[in-house]
Structures are given as C-alpha cells and as structure tokens.
C-alpha positions in Angstrom: 0.2 0.0 -0.4 3.1 2.5 1.2 4.8 1.7 -2.3 2.2 3.3 -4.3 2.5 6.8 -2.5 5.5 9.1 -2.8 7.0 10.1 1.0 5.7 13.9 -0.3 2.0 12.7 -0.6 2.1 10.5 2.6 3.3 13.4 4.3 0.6 15.7 3.1 -2.2 13.5 4.5 -0.3 12.6 7.8 -0.6 17.0 8.0 -3.9 17.2 6.8 -5.5 14.6 8.5 -3.3 15.6 12.3 -5.4 19.6 11.0 -8.6 17.3 10.6 -8.3 16.6 13.9 -7.7 19.3 15.4 -10.6 21.0 13.8 -12.9 18.8 14.5 -12.1 18.4 18.3 -11.3 22.3 19.2 -14.7 23.1 20.2 -14.2 20.0 23.2 -11.3 21.4 23.9 -12.3 24.7 23.8 -15.5 24.2 26.5 -12.8 21.5 28.6 -10.4 24.4 29.3 -13.4 26.8 30.2 -14.6 24.0 32.6 -11.5 24.0 34.3 -11.7 27.8 34.6 -15.0 27.8 35.9 -13.7 25.2 39.1 -10.4 27.2 39.8 -12.7 30.4 39.9 -14.7 28.4 42.3 -12.3 26.3 44.3 -10.7 30.0 44.9 -13.8 31.6 45.7 -14.7 29.1 48.3 -10.9 29.0 50.1 -11.0 32.9 50.1 -14.3 33.0 51.6 -13.5 30.0 54.3 -10.6 32.0 55.2 -13.2 35.2 56.0 -14.1 32.6 58.5 -11.2 32.0 60.5 
C-alpha cells in the first residue's frame, strides 16, 4: 500500500489528517478549558470565604 504513495503525498495526507482532527475536536478542547477555569474560580472563592471565616 505504501509503495504507491510518494513521501510528499504521505506527509501531506498526515498533516491534513492531524489538522482535520484538531479542527473537529476544537470545541471539545475549548469546553474543557472553560470548565477547568470555572472550577479554579469556584475553588478560589471557596478558599477565600473559608479564610474570612477563620
């Protein structure tokens, strides 16, 4: 199978596949990033309120 493809064609197909995967999964990565930021903010607020109580 690989004998019929030249190296530049194989390289181009690989780059295209990686770029397509990143494009498709980008919303999932962004949602994960937003969720992590929200969790950090909630944790910080909880720690701040706990420190004020003490």
